N, C-alpha and C positions, 0 to 999 in steps of 0.2 A: 415273351417266350423263351425258353430256353432250351440249350441241348442238354438230353439225359446223360445223366453219368452215373458211374458205379455206385454213388451214394445216395442214389433216390430211394426212398423209403415206400414200401408198399404196404398197404394196411395188411393184407391178407398174410403177410410174412412177419411184420412186427407188429402185430396187434397191441402190445402194451404201449410201445413207443408213441405209435400213431394216436391210439386213443387219448393219452396224454397231451398231446401236441396239438390236435386237430383242431377241436374247439378254441383252445387259446389263440393259437396263429388266425385262424378264419374269422374269429369272433367279429360280427359286423359293428362298424362303429357308427353309431347313433347319428354322427354328423353328416355321414357319406351323403353327400347329395348326388343326384342325376349326373351334374356338371362333372363332379369329382370322377365320375364312371366314365367319361366320355371316352369314346373310340374316335381316333383320328384316320382320314383317308390318305393314300399315297402322297399327297401333296402335305400333309401335315393339318388339314383342316380339320375342326372337330365336326363330328359326325353327330347330332342331338340325338341322344338313345332314346329319348321320351316319346321321340316320331318314330314313324314305320319308316323304314330305310328308303321306300319307294321302287319304283323301276327302276333296275341299275341298268347302267348303258356299258359297263365291262369295257373288256378289250375286245379285238376282232377274235381271237384267239378263243374267247371264251363265249364268244356271242351265240354261237350254235349249239351252247350245251343249256341254254335256259329252257325250263319247261314250265307250263302253266299247271297249275294244281291239279287240275283235272285228268292230264296226263299221268301224272306218278303219283300222285298223294291220295291217301286212303283216310279220311276224316275220321272215319270210326275208328280205325286202326291206330290213327295217330293219338286220339284221346286214350284207347285202352293202352298203349305204351307209355303216354304221359303219366297215367295213374297207377303204374307199376305190373304191366304184363310180364309173363315169365321170360321172354327174349329181352326185355328192358332191364331184367334184373340179372342178365348175365353180364359180369364186370370183367370178364378175362379175355384177352384174344380179339382177332380183329374178325369183324363181320360186316356184311354189307350195311351201310347205312340204316338206322331205323327210321331216319328221317327223310322223306322225299317230295318234300313240298316246294315252295316257290324258289328257294335258293338252291336247292340240290343240284348238283352237276354231275352225274353221270359218268361222263369222259373225263373227270378230273378226279374220282374217287379213287385213283392209283395214288393221287399225290397225298391224299387223306390218310390213305394206309400207309405211306412212308412217313408220314409226320407222326402217326400214332407209334410207330415202330421206334423210330429215332428219340423222340421225345420221353415215351412213357413204356416202352418194348409192350406196347398194346394192352395195357393195364389200365382200365378205368378208375381204379383206386389209388392211382401210383401219387407219391407226394414227395416233392423235391426235398434235399438235405435240410434247407432252410426253414421248409414248410411255405415259401411264396408262391411256387407254382405246384398247380394240382389237377388232377385226373389225366385221362388219356391225352388230352391235347395241350397239358400242361399251362394253363390258363393262370395269369394273376386274377386275385380276389376281384379287383377294379374291372378287369377286362370281362370276369363271369357275370358281376352284379350290372354290367353296361350293358351286356347279350340279353339279359334277363326282360330290360326297358326295349331293348331292341325288337324283343318277339311278341312285347305285349299285345300291339294292336292287331297283328294276324292270328295269335292265339285266341284273343276275346272273338274275334270273326268266326275261326275255325270250329272252337270248341266250347265256347260259351263259359258260364260261369266256372263248370268243374275244371275246365283247363286253366282259367286265371287264377285260380285258387291253389292248383297246382304249381303254378309257374311261379305265383308269389312266395310259395312257401321255400321254392329254391333260395331266397335270398336270407333264409334264417340257418342255413344247413351249408358244412363245407362243401366245396366244388367236387371232391373226389366222391362224395357221397350221392350226388345228382345221378340217376340212373343212366343207363345207356342212352336211350332215347334224347332225354334233354341234353348229354354232354355232344351228340352229334349234332343236335338240332342248334346248338350254339356255335359250334365250329361253322357250319355252313352260314349261319347267318353272318358271323364275322367274316366271312371269306369274302361274301357279297360279290360273287361272280368274279373273284380274282382280285377284288379292290382290296380286301384286307388280308392278303397273301403275307404281305410283310409281316403280320405279326407273329409268323413261324417261320423267319430268315433264318439260313444256317449261319452259325459262326465259327464252324470247325470245318477248314477245307476237305472238301470230299463228303460231304454231310447234307449237300443240297439235295431238296427233294422236287 
């Protein structure tokens, strides 16, 4: 992750520049393996992204936030958002998370909001000056691709073939072009009940979320 700076490029503001660089900077290297996109935990241990993250143990502060899918997830709604609902196509500004499944933490949504504001000024099409970090949560390409593997098992179970196909398509397009639902879902999947919070650690005093 990186801290958003005044040089962030936003597709909506600089269409010509972003259109020229987006595909070149984020073109998927055919040699990129699952291992190359591995996400690590707080102790630096790799989390195999080809497997389901499993039941999180989290920290004591986060434990009470865990919700079973039945309590907050709407599978039919998720599929609609995954395939491109009107809400999921809204790429500007903070809104409540469209993803509300297994990894969603309502009591930590204020931190997501803070991170979005700090990293991208709440713009889902944001691109960093060098093109390395993209989307509302300014994810690197490796982290974003890793998230697609982490999400696969649950998406297959929840949405079936249509969801799987939609998820696989994300690997072929720049991260800032993922709709709001997929960016939100990737964030919460990586967040992992707080275990992945370090991916958005602050580097400038006074910007901690």
